[in-house]
C-alpha positions in Angstrom: -31.4 -31.3 -200.0 -29.3 -28.2 -199.4 -25.8 -28.9 -198.4 -25.0 -27.8 -194.7 -21.6 -26.7 -193.2 -19.7 -29.7 -192.3 -17.7 -29.9 -189.0 -14.2 -31.3 -189.1 -11.9 -32.3 -186.6 -10.1 -28.6 -186.7 -13.4 -27.2 -185.8 -13.7 -29.7 -182.9 -10.1 -28.8 -181.8 -11.0 -25.0 -181.8 -13.9 -25.9 -179.8 -11.7 -27.7 -177.3 -9.6 -24.7 -176.8 -12.7 -22.8 -175.7 -13.6 -25.2 -173.4 -10.4 -25.5 -171.5 -11.1 -24.9 -167.8 -14.9 -24.8 -168.3 -15.8 -28.4 -168.8 -14.6 -31.5 -166.9 -12.2 -34.0 -168.7 -14.6 -37.0 -168.0 -13.1 -40.3 -166.8 -13.0 -43.3 -168.9 -13.6 -46.3 -166.9 -12.9 -49.9 -167.6 -16.0 -52.2 -167.3 -14.9 -55.7 -166.3 -18.5 -57.3 -166.5 -18.8 -56.1 -170.2 -15.4 -57.0 -171.0 -16.1 -60.6 -169.9 -19.3 -60.7 -172.1 -17.4 -59.3 -175.1 -14.0 -60.9 -174.7 -12.6 -57.6 -175.5 -11.7 -54.5 -173.1 -14.9 -52.3 -172.8 -14.5 -48.7 -171.4 -17.2 -46.3 -170.4 -16.8 -42.6 -171.1 -18.4 -40.9 -168.1 -20.3 -38.0 -169.4 -22.8 -38.5 -166.7 -20.3 -37.0 -164.4 -19.7 -33.8 -166.7 -20.9 -30.5 -165.2 -24.7 -30.4 -165.3 -24.9 -34.2 -165.5 -24.4 -34.6 -169.3 -22.2 -33.7 -172.3 -24.6 -30.7 -173.2 -22.6 -28.1 -171.6 -19.8 -28.6 -174.2 -21.8 -27.6 -177.2 -23.8 -24.9 -175.3 -20.8 -23.1 -174.0 -19.2 -23.0 -177.4 -22.3 -21.9 -179.0 -23.1 -19.0 -176.6 -19.3 -18.0 -176.3 -19.3 -17.2 -180.0 -22.2 -14.8 -180.1 -21.3 -11.1 -180.2 -21.7 -8.9 -177.1 -24.9 -7.5 -178.7 -26.2 -11.0 -179.3 -25.6 -12.0 -175.7 -27.1 -9.0 -174.3 -30.6 -9.9 -175.9 -30.4 -13.2 -174.0 -30.6 -16.9 -175.1 -33.5 -19.0 -175.4 -33.6 -23.0 -175.6 -36.0 -25.9 -175.7 -35.2 -29.1 -173.9 -36.3 -32.1 -171.8 -33.7 -31.4 -169.3 -30.1 -31.8 -170.3 -29.7 -29.1 -173.0 -31.7 -26.8 -170.5 -29.2 -27.2 -167.9 -26.2 -26.8 -170.2 -27.6 -23.8 -171.7 -28.5 -22.3 -168.2 -25.1 -22.9 -166.9 -23.0 -21.7 -170.1 -25.2 -18.5 -170.3 -24.7 -17.7 -166.6 -20.8 -18.0 -167.0 -21.0 -15.8 -170.1 -23.3 -13.0 -168.7 -26.3 -13.7 -170.9 -29.8 -13.9 -169.7 -31.5 -17.6 -170.3 -35.0 -18.7 -171.0 -35.9 -22.2 -171.4 -39.2 -24.0 -172.7 -39.5 -27.5 -171.1 -42.5 -29.9 -171.7 -44.9 -30.1 -168.9 -44.1 -33.6 -167.9 -40.3 -32.9 -167.6 -38.8 -34.4 -164.4 -39.0 -32.2 -161.4 -35.1 -32.6 -160.6 -34.2 -31.3 -164.2 -36.6 -28.4 -163.8 -35.1 -27.5 -160.5 -31.7 -27.9 -161.7 -32.3 -25.6 -164.7 -33.8 -23.1 -162.5 -30.9 -23.2 -160.0 -28.4 -22.4 -163.0 -30.3 -19.1 -163.5 -32.7 -19.8 -166.3 -36.4 -18.7 -166.4 -38.2 -21.9 -167.2 -41.6 -22.1 -168.8 -43.4 -25.5 -169.0 -45.4 -26.0 -172.1 -46.9 -28.9 -174.3 -46.3 -32.6 -174.0 -43.3 -33.2 -176.1 -39.9 -31.5 -177.3 -41.7 -30.5 -180.4 -44.1 -28.3 -178.5 -41.2 -26.5 -176.6 -39.2 -26.0 -179.9 -42.2 -24.3 -181.5 -42.7 -22.1 -178.3 -38.8 -21.3 -178.1 -38.6 -20.3 -181.7 -41.8 -18.0 -181.2 -40.1 -16.6 -178.2 -36.9 -15.7 -180.1 -39.0 -14.0 -183.0 -40.8 -12.0 -180.3 -38.1 -10.9 -178.1 -35.0 -10.8 -180.0 -33.4 -13.6 -178.0 -30.9 -15.9 -179.7 -32.3 -19.4 -180.1 -29.9 -22.2 -179.1 -30.9 -25.3 -181.0 -29.9 -28.6 -179.1 -28.0 -30.0 -182.0 -28.5 -28.0 -185.3 -25.5 -25.7 -185.3 -21.9 -26.2 -186.1 -20.7 -24.7 -182.7 -23.0 -27.2 -181.0 -21.7 -30.2 -182.9 -18.1 -29.1 -182.5 -18.5 -28.7 -178.9 -20.0 -32.0 -178.4 -17.3 -33.5 -180.7 -14.6 -32.8 -177.9 -16.0 -36.0 -176.2 -14.3 -37.8 -179.2 -10.9 -36.2 -178.9 -10.8 -37.1 -175.3 -11.6 -40.7 -176.0 -8.7 -41.0 -178.6 -6.4 -39.5 -175.9 -7.5 -41.7 -173.2 -7.9 -44.9 -175.3 -5.5 -44.6 -178.2 -6.1 -48.2 -179.3 -10.0 -48.0 -179.4 -11.3 -49.6 -182.3 -15.2 -49.1 -181.9 -16.9 -46.0 -180.2 -20.6 -46.4 -179.4 -22.6 -43.1 -178.9 -26.2 -42.5 -177.6 -28.1 -40.7 -180.2 -31.2 -38.6 -180.4 -31.1 -35.7 -183.0 -27.5 -36.6 -183.7 -25.4 -33.7 -182.4 -23.2 -35.7 -180.1 -22.5 -38.5 -182.6 -21.9 -36.0 -185.4 -19.3 -34.3 -183.4 -17.7 -37.3 -182.1 -17.5 -38.8 -185.7 -16.0 -35.7 -187.0 -13.2 -35.8 -184.2 -12.5 -39.3 -184.9 -12.6 -39.5 -188.6 -10.2 -36.6 -188.8 -7.7 -38.3 -186.5 -8.3 -41.9 -186.6 -10.6 -42.9 -189.6 -10.2 -46.6 -189.0 -12.3 -46.4 -185.7 -15.7 -47.7 -186.1 -18.3 -45.1 -185.0 -21.7 -46.6 -184.0 -25.0 -44.3 -183.3 -27.4 -46.2 -180.9 -31.2 -45.2 -180.8 -33.9 -46.3 -178.7 -36.1 -48.2 -181.1 -39.3 -46.5 -180.1 -37.8 -43.2 -181.1 -35.3 -44.0 -183.8 -35.4 -41.3 -186.6 -32.1 -42.1 -188.2 -32.9 -45.5 -189.8 -35.8 -44.4 -191.8 -34.1 -41.0 -192.7 -31.1 -42.8 -194.1 -33.3 -44.9 -196.0 -35.3 -42.2 -197.4 -32.0 -40.0 -198.3 -33.5 -37.1 -196.0 -34.6 -36.3 -192.6 -37.8 -38.2 -191.9 -40.1 -37.0 -189.1 -41.5 -39.8 -186.7 -45.4 -39.5 -186.1 -45.2 -41.4 -182.8 -42.3 -41.9 -180.1 -42.4 -44.0 -177.1 -39.4 -44.7 -175.0 -38.3 -44.3 -171.4 -35.3 -42.6 -172.9 -36.6 -39.1 -173.0 -33.2 -37.6 -173.6 -33.0 -39.1 -177.2 -36.7 -39.0 -178.0 -36.2 -36.7 -181.0 -38.7 -37.0 -183.8 -36.3 -36.1 -186.7 -32.5 -35.3 -187.3 -31.8 -32.1 -189.2 -30.2 -31.5 -192.4 -26.9 -31.0 -190.6 -26.9 -34.0 -188.4 -28.4 -36.2 -191.0 -25.3 -35.3 -193.4 -22.9 -35.9 -190.5 -24.3 -39.3 -189.8 -24.8 -40.4 -193.2 -21.2 -39.5 -194.3 -19.3 -39.9 -191.1 -20.9 -42.7 -189.0 -20.3 -46.4 -189.9 -23.5 -48.0 -188.4 -26.7 -47.1 -186.8 -28.5 -49.5 -184.5 -31.4 -49.6 -182.2 -32.0 -51.2 -178.6 -35.2 -52.0 -176.9 -36.8 -50.7 -173.7 -35.7 -53.9 -172.0 -32.1 -53.6 -173.1 -32.1 -49.9 -171.8 -33.5 -51.0 -168.4 -30.9 -53.8 -168.1 -28.2 -51.5 -169.1 -29.2 -48.8 -166.6 -29.3 -51.6 -163.8 -25.9 -52.9 -164.9 -24.3 -49.3 -164.6 -25.8 -49.0 -161.3 -25.0 -52.3 -159.8 -21.6 -53.2 -161.3 -20.1 -50.0 -162.7 -21.5 -47.9 -159.5 -22.5 -45.2 -162.0 -25.9 -43.5 -162.1 -27.2 -43.0 -165.6 -30.3 -42.1 -167.3 -31.9 -44.2 -169.8 -30.8 -42.2 -172.7 -27.3 -42.2 -171.3 -27.2 -46.1 -171.1 -28.2 -46.8 -174.8 -24.5 -47.3 -175.9 -24.1 -49.9 -173.0 -27.6 -51.6 -174.1 -25.9 -52.2 -177.6 -23.0 -53.8 -176.1 -25.2 -56.0 -174.0 -27.5 -57.0 -176.9 -24.5 -57.7 -179.3 -21.7 -58.9 -177.2 -19.8 -60.2 -180.3 -20.6 -57.7 -182.7 -17.9 -55.0 -182.2 -14.1 -55.2 -182.4 -12.4 -54.1 -179.3 -11.3 -52.1 -177.4 -14.8 -50.7 -177.0 -15.8 -47.3 -175.8 -19.5 -46.7 -174.8 -20.3 -43.2 -174.0 -22.6 -42.6 -171.1 -24.2 -39.3 -172.2 -26.1 -38.3 -169.2 -26.9 -39.1 -165.5 -29.9 -36.8 -164.9 -32.8 -39.2 -163.9 -35.7 -38.6 -161.7 -35.6 -40.8 -158.7 -39.0 -42.0 -159.2 -38.2 -42.9 -162.9 -35.0 -44.8 -161.6 -37.2 -47.0 -159.2 -39.4 -47.9 -162.2 -36.7 -48.7 -164.6 -34.7 -50.7 -162.0 -37.7 -52.7 -161.5 -38.2 -53.1 -165.2 -34.6 -54.0 -165.5 -35.0 -56.6 -163.0 -38.0 -58.2 -164.5 -36.1 -58.1 -168.1 -33.3 -59.9 -166.5 -35.3 -62.6 -164.9 -34.8 -61.1 -161.3 -38.2 -60.1 -160.5 -41.4 -62.1 -160.5 -44.9 -60.9 -159.7 -47.4 -63.8 -159.0 -51.2 -64.1 -158.4 -52.3 -67.5 -157.2 -55.2 -69.0 -155.4 -55.0 -71.4 -152.3 -57.4 -72.9 -150.0 -58.7 -70.7 -147.4 -57.4 -72.7 -144.4 -55.0 -72.0 -141.5 -51.3 -72.8 -142.5 -52.0 -72.1 -146.4 -50.1 -69.0 -146.6 -47.2 -70.2 -144.3 -46.7 -73.4 -146.5 -46.3 -71.3 -149.7 -44.0 -68.9 -148.0 -41.8 -71.9 -146.8 -41.8 -73.4 -150.1 -40.4 -70.0 -151.6 -37.9 -69.7 -149.0 -36.7 -73.4 -149.7 -36.4 -72.1 -153.4 -34.3 -69.1 -152.5 -36.8 -66.8 -153.6 -36.8 -63.5 -151.8 -40.5 -62.3 -151.0 -40.7 -58.6 -151.4 -44.4 -58.0 -150.9 -47.4 -60.2 -149.9 -51.0 -59.5 -150.5 -53.8 -61.8 -149.0 -57.4 -61.3 -150.2 -60.5 -63.3 -149.4 -62.8 -61.1 -151.7 -62.8 -60.9 -155.5 -65.4 -61.6 -158.2 -63.7 -64.6 -159.5 -62.7 -66.3 -156.3 -64.6 -69.6 -155.3 -65.9 -70.2 -151.9 -63.1 -71.3 -149.5 -60.3 -69.9 -151.7 -58.1 -66.8 -151.1 -55.9 -64.9 -153.6 -52.4 -64.2 -152.8 -50.4 -61.6 -154.7 -46.6 -61.9 -154.3 -43.5 -59.7 -155.3 -40.4 -62.0 -155.5 -36.8 -61.3 -156.3 -35.1 -64.3 -158.2 -31.4 -64.7 -159.3 -32.0 -64.8 -163.0 -34.0 -66.4 -165.9 -33.2 -70.1 -164.7 -34.0 -69.4 -161.1 -37.3 -67.7 -162.1 -38.4 -70.8 -164.2 -37.3 -73.0 -161.5 -39.4 -71.3 -159.0 -42.6 -71.3 -161.4 -42.0 -75.1 -162.1 -41.8 -75.9 -158.4 -45.0 -73.8 -157.6 -47.0 -75.8 -160.2 -45.4 -79.0 -159.1 -46.6 -78.5 -155.6 -50.3 -78.0 -156.7 -50.5 -74.1 -157.2 -51.9 -74.7 -160.8 -53.5 -71.2 -160.9 -50.1 -69.6 -160.9 -50.0 -66.4 -163.1 -47.5 -63.8 -163.6 
């Protein structure tokens, strides 16, 4: 494997000087509910409140600002599911360069609209980020535009690393920093900044288990390409690290862990309900790790919220998924005798149990229904796993033996 240029803390500090007055010094918010679960102070680094809604503007601006005038005159091109696209579009506009962005055909409409609003020419192609990367590289070869990779460049890594410098300033006593990780640009930069300033701080990369390319890559000793990815966290659904990010993670990051889809949805719901912060699934991965392993990390703990750009329709589905995972949502299908008062009796029982009925569907037709039966489908809000199990047990005790959920 060919050695790549290593980004160190001095490179990150130089990047920071370029970003003065350009990016927001994002807040570090104490999270009481996570502190109670872990027994240590927990803080959220709110890059979801950064310009364009994610950390990506940091690396994009540093990369494009260091192009020559001739290179900027040829324009820049990028491939992204959304956050890198917006960072490149805004940075290019600020620096007087034309930008072209290739995005997957299924990219969320709000991300497409935002990228366009920052001045980029957007092309939708393919079903995955891999398809868009191929298209962007081909476009660069054909037109002379400079390809701005989402994480495979020292300037990108150094720019993202400025998040780490801010964390050290805002929480000097920090002992663990958890970073949402896809291709590894952000965690590489953060680790470089922290290793060069406070080497005792534990840096953890967090990946969605359905798109975790670093564990097999580290095991193999080189970047490994995933054949299949399946996660709601599209912002960190990257099939492989590059040699640059692989080497940074291998040498500078203490630990790589993965989190489940259920954990991601619970974390997003916690950020929304308890921290009052809108975060996309990828941006909630670090919080998910804290929730799944509350006693694992030394505190004070900082979890980076890497982005907050989420389609409202996806937000609704993820919230519902999070409520199910947290035992707060219950879908039921049961059969009752087709006689007056049956539905009222069922609803009264549920009310007495403290279950909130969200939807009711009553049907007398169905291939599996017996004569004199009706099927009732219910969506309920419950107060957690124990309450959910209590509701199910009481329904069965009351004679609703055909309960399924």
